[in-house]
N, C-alpha and C positions, 0 to 999 in steps of 0.2 A: 504494500500500500504506500502511495506517495504522500509524504508529508508536505505541509505548506512550504517548509524550508527547501525541500527537494525541488518543488515546482519553481520557486523563486530562483534557486541556483541554476536550474536548467534554462530558465528564461534569460538569466544573466549571461550564461555561456552562449546561448543562441544569439543574443544581441551582439556579444563580442565577436562571434564568428561572422555575423552578417556585415559588420563594419570593422574589419581587422585593421584598416588604415584609413586616414582621411585623404590619401592621395588619389587623384584622378589620373587617367592615362589617355593621351592622344597619340595615336600611331599613324604616321604618314607612310604609306607604301606607294611608291611610284612605279609605273610600268615602263620597263625598257630604259630607264635613266642610267647613263653611263657614269662611271666613277670620275671621269674628267669633264663632265658636262657643267659643273658648278664653279662659281667664282672661287670659293674657298679651296677647291681642288685644283685650281690653276687655269681655269678657262678665262681667256681674255676677251672672247667674243660673246659668250652668253652672259646675261646680267641677272644675278640672283641675290639681291641684297637681303631679302627676308630669310632665305635658307642659310646664307652666310652668317647672318646675325644669330640664328639658332645654333650653328656650329660654334660660334664665338661664346655663346652662353653656356654650352655644355661640354661634353667630351666627344671628340670624334676619333674613330678608329681607322687609322690609315691602312690597316690590313683587314678590312671588313669584307666578308664574302657572302654571296648568295649560296643557297644549298644546291642550285642547279643553274645551268646556263640558259634555260628557258623558263617560262612563267609558271604554269600550273604546278609543277613539282616543287618549285621554290616556295610558292604561296602555301602549299599544303604543309611543307616542313616548318614554316613559321607558326602555323596554327596548331600543329601537332607535336612539335619538338622532336621530330623523327627525321632521319635521313631518308632520301627518296626511295631506295629499294625496300625499306622497312614498311612504308605505307603503300608502296606500289605505283604511285603516280609518278612515272619517270619521264613523261613527255607532256607537251601541252595537249590538253584534252581536245580531241578532234583530229589529231595527227594520225596518218595512216601507219599501220604496223603489220608485221607478218607479210603474207603474200599480197595484201592490199597496197603495199609499197612497191611502186614500179617505176623507178627512175634510173635504171641501169647502174645500180650500185652492187658492191660485192656481197653484202650481207642483208638479211631481212631484219629490220628493227624489231626489238623485243615487244611482246604484248605488254599492256600496262593497265592499271586500274583507271576507270573513267569517272568515278564519283568519290568524294571525300568519305572515307570509311566512317560509318555511324558508330562502330564499336569503340572508336577512339574518343577521348575527352579533349575537345578543342580548347584552345586558350580562352575563347569566349565563354564556353561552358564552365570552365574553372572560375572565371571572374563572376559570371552570373550566379553560380552556386555560392560564391563568397559574398554576395550581397550587392554586387555592382549592377547598374543598368548598362546594357551593352548595345552599342550602335554601330551599324555598318553602312558605309556609303561607297558606291563606285563599282569597280571591277571585282567579280567573284571568280568565274571560270574554273570552278571546282566541282562541276557536276550539273546534271539536269534537274528539272523540277522535282522536289523531294529531297534534294541535296543542295539547297540554296542557303544563304546566311541564316535565315530564320529557322532552318532545320538543324543548325549546328551551334546554337547558343546565342545568337544575336537577337535581342528583343525587337530591334527596329532595323529594317533593311531599305535603303534608298539606292536602288539602281543595280543591285547585285543579282546576276542570273547566269545562264549558260555561257554566254559568249565572252570572248577576250578582247574584242575591239568594239568601238561604239557604233551600234546600228544607226545608220543615217548620218554618221559623222559627229563632229564636235560642236556643231551649232544647230539649234532647234530649227525645224522639227526633227527630233531624234526618235528612234524606235527602241523602247525599253519597257517591258511589262511591269517593272518595279520602280519606275520613275516617270511620272507624268511629264510630258514635254512642255517646255516653257514657250514664251512668245518667240516668233521667228527671230533668229539671230542670237538667242541667248547662248552663252558659252556653257557647255556641259561641265568643264573643269571648274568654272566659277560657281555654277549652280551647286555642285557637290560640296564645295567649300562653304557656301551659304547654308546648305542643309545641315552641315556639321556644326556651324556656328549657332544656328537656331537650336539644335539639340543641346548644345552646351548651355545656352541661355535659359532653356526650359528645365534643365536638370542640375541646377546649381547646388541643390540642398542634399544631394545623395551622391555617393561615389559613382563614377562612371568610367567606362572604357569606350572611347570614340575611335573607331578604326576607319580612317579615310584612305581608301584604296583607289587611287586615281586610275582612270583609263589612259590618260595622257602619260607619257609622250609616245605611246604606241601609235603605229600608223592607223589611219591615213594621216600624213602630216598636213595640218590645216592651221591657219592663223588668220587674224584680221589683216586687211590690206595695209593699214597704217603701221602695224608692227613689222610686216614684211619689208615695207619701204624703209623703216627705221634701220633695220639690220642690213639692208642693201647699202644704205648710206654709210653705215659703220664699216662694212667690208671695204668700201672705197677709201675711207679715211685710214684704214689699217693696211692699205696697199694689197688687198686680196683679190683684185679684179683682173689680174694678169692671166696669162695662158698656162699657168703652172698645172702640172698633172695633179689630180686630186686622189687618184686611186692606184693601188698596188695589188697585184694578184697574189693571194695567199692560199695556196693549195687549190681550192675549188672555185672561189669567187673573188671578185675585187673587194678590197677593203679601203674605206675612206681614210685619208691621211691628213685632212685639213678640216678645221672647224670654220665654215663660212656659209652654211646653209641658212638663209634668212627666214625661211618658213619654219624650220625646226627651232631656230633661236627664238622666234615669236612664241612658239609653244612652250619653250622653257620659261620664258618670262611670264606667260600666263600661269604656269604652274607655280612660279614664285609668288605671284600676286595672290593665288588661292591659298597658299600656305600662310601668307601675311594676313589674310582675312580671319583665319582660325586663330592665329597667334594674337591678333588684336582683340578678338572676342575674349580670350583668356585674360588678357590684361584689363579689359573693360570691366569684367566681372570680378576681378581680384583673384581669379583661380590660377593665375600664372605662378603664384607663390607655392601652390601645392599640387601642381599637375606635372607629371612625368611626360616628356615629349620625346618621341622616337621618330627618326626619319631614315628611310632606306629605300632600296630598289629591289626588284625581284630577279633581275639578271643584268648582264652587260648592255651597254648602249648599242644601238643599231648602226654599226659601222659598215655592215654588209647585208645583203638580202633585204627584204622588205623595202624600206625607203632609203637605205644607204645614207642615213641622216647625219652622222657625227663621226668624229675621230677620237680615239681614246689613247693616243700616244702619250707617254712612251710605251704603254701596254699594247701587246699584240692582240689582234682579233677584236671580237666583240660578241654580242648576243649570239647564242647558239654554238659558240666555239669553245674549245677546251683550254685556250690560253687565258692569261690573266684578264684580258679585256672582256672575256665572256662571263667571268664570275666575281671579279672585284666590284665592290659597290660603295656608294656613299653610306656611311654608317654612323649615325649621331644618336647619342642618348643624353638628354638633359634632365637631371634630377635636382630640382631646387633645394639648396641647402646641403647638397651632397657632392655633386660634381663641381670640380674647380673650373671656373669659366676659362674657355680657351684651351683646355687641356687636350693633349693628343696622346693616344695610346698606340703603341706598336704591337700590341698583343694580337695575334691572328684570331679572329672571331668569325662566327658563321650564323646564318639565319635561325638555326635551331636554338641558339642561346637566348633569344628573346623570351621564350616561354618561361624558363625557370627564373630568369632575371626579373621579369615583371611580377611573377608570383612573390618572390622574396621582397621586392620593393613594396608590394601591396600588403605584406604581412599575411599572405595566404599560405596554406600548407603546400609544400613542394609535392610534385607527383613524379618521382623518379622512374616509376614504371611506365610513364607516358612520355615525358621529355627525355627519353633515354639517350639521345644523341646531343643534347644541349647541356651547357653548364651555366650557372649563374655568374654574371659578370659584375655583381655588386662589389666584390673585393677590388676589382679594377676601378670601378666608378669611385671608390673611396680612396684611391691612390695606392692600392696594393697590387697584388698579382694573383693569377691562377696558375695551376700546374701546367707544364708543357703537355701537349697532346697532339696526336695526329689528326688531320682533317681529311675527309674523304668526299669524293663525288662519283656518281655513276650515271652516265647518260648513254644508254645502249641504242641510240637513235642517230639519224642524220638531221642536223639543223637546217632549216630553210636558209640560213645565212652562211652555210658552208662548213659547219661543224661536223666532226666525224664521230662515230660510235666509240666511246672511250670511257675509261675509269681513271680516277686521279687520286693520288695521295700527296699531301703536303706534310712533311715532317721537319720541323724547325726551318732551316733555310732551304731544304731540298724539296723539289717537286718532281714527281714521276707521273708521266702520262702513259697509260697502256691503251693501245689501239686494238679494237676487237676485229677489225677487218683482217689483219695479217699477223697479229701478235707482237708487233714492234713496240718499242718503248722510246720515250724521250725523257731525258733527265736534265733539269735546270737547277742552278743555284739562284734562287729568287732574290736573295739578299744582294748578291753581286751583279745579277743579270735579270732585273725585274722585267725587261723587255723580251726575255726569252729568245735572245738572238743566237746563243751558242749552246747547242745540244752537246752534253758531255758524258753520256752514258758509257762510252768506251774508255773514258779516263777514270771512271770510278765504278768498276764492275762490282765491287763488294757492296757499295751503296745501292746500286741498281738491284742487285739480288735481294738485299734485305728489304728494301721498300716494296719490291714486287711480292715478296712473301707476305708482308703485312697487308698489302692490298688484296691479295688472293684470300687471305684469312677473313678479312672484313667482308668481301663479297660473299663468301660462303656463310658467314655468321648472319648476315642480313637477308639471306635468301634471294640474292640479286638475280634477276632474269637476264639472260645473255642473248645477243643476236645469233642468228644461224645463217650459214651460207645460203645465198640466193642461187638456186639452180639455173636461173635465167640469165645470170650475169654474162655480159658480152664485153670483153675488154675493148673491142673496136668501137662500140657505141659509146663507151665511157670516154675514150680519147676524143671522139668526135664532139662530145658535149664540151669538153675542156677547150677544144679548138674554137667552138662557137663563142664561148665566154671570152677568150682572148681577142678574137677577130671581130666580133659583133657587139657583145655586151659592153666591153670596156670602152670602145669609142663612143657608143651611145650614151653611157653614163657621163663621160667627160663633157659631151655636148649639153646634155640635159642639165647638169649641175652648174655649168657655166651660165646657162640661160637663166637660172634662178636669180642671178645677180644682175641681169640685164633689165633695166627699167623700161626699155622700149617693148619688152615682151610681157603681155598680160598673162598672169597665171591662170590656170584652169579654174573655173568657178567653184569646183568642188574642193579647192584648197581651203576656202572659208565659207562654203555653203551660202546661207542666206544672211550671214552676219553683216550688220551695218556699222559703220564707224561713228 
């Protein structure tokens, strides 16, 4: 029989569990933003004062990584705290796999999971169960109806559904069953920021998690005409209107080597404005003093494939690729009263680390059986350190941007890439050679063997699915495809991207849809 004291004690414990901390959380997740696309990361062409200010206020991690070089796997790993082979979403949802893949390649991409697993406890569910109101806005791309944000712990969903790119583009009228279209010309990026700011305004009295997952800067690249012209003028001022080559062929596709795309720069500025809207709302409400703010991207910038938008130099490659440009990300955590303003950490960190870090900052119980591949970064945020560890990636697919089926291990300064097509490896010293220009496996056979052994053990332990040989492979057709890339695509891209800066050429209307200045 329960006594009155017992009832009161249980009530007190429940209340404590419901509000373990008075900290709120705002999580900015950008789609396809490269690690060199921001001012604080070294871009002199893109203008990002609001994001730069966030970096100056908190701690930035110069060796921050996404869990995968494409979107859906990385997004799942953030929400689950698990590496991609463990939850099974190893490619962007909707990509062809197995015999459905038919692009004259050596292997068949592995099969993969197409919906965020319901048996896992998401970050949102952990926060909701801890007494937080949970809000999602923007891109989901983690499953079909029945596996949308509201099915995985988010109380409110503004715009998250099946797709990974904005139906109808970035300016209203758009097509989204979870976000009513605004008046013609309304910016989707700004709308999502305003929805988030409104949520914050309406939920000041109870701890919240606001997860703003932008569709931008994913293709299609679209901006307002005024912004496009602003960056055309800036390119001229910077002397970027010459006939210099913008592209270099890296294995399978051209990769952009110059940041001078005025359309993409306009998108980046709009992203920055959107971040500023949310940050200003936190300041207006006084919640900036107790709100943890996190900013990152889901994969490398689009330097190849898609819209060939940006350059990530000195890093090699970009989205979809196995080199640093494909997996290094902007990675900012600001904890008022804890992080030293302007601090920079060289600790290698990865997307799975957000889950346990946020739980600890919220005062909620850790779930080590769930966030098995992440570690809490709270010691680092307080000026300390975490133990050295190996980081792993597994992408048994072909990226639309030229990436190859591969698995990766990073151990201290060493990075080993294993290629599933033919079993070859590449070894780099990331500390001495962050651009991955010099492959040194033959110079360090013992290191190569040790890392390969650890990588194989990890693939086995996580149950990783592997590609299989494609019986249809025709080497002649593959070489013909590369010839077309060199002789047709490269010159076409050079002309097209030079034209972006030519004010006498009117851009296609669908670059900014119905937007009015």
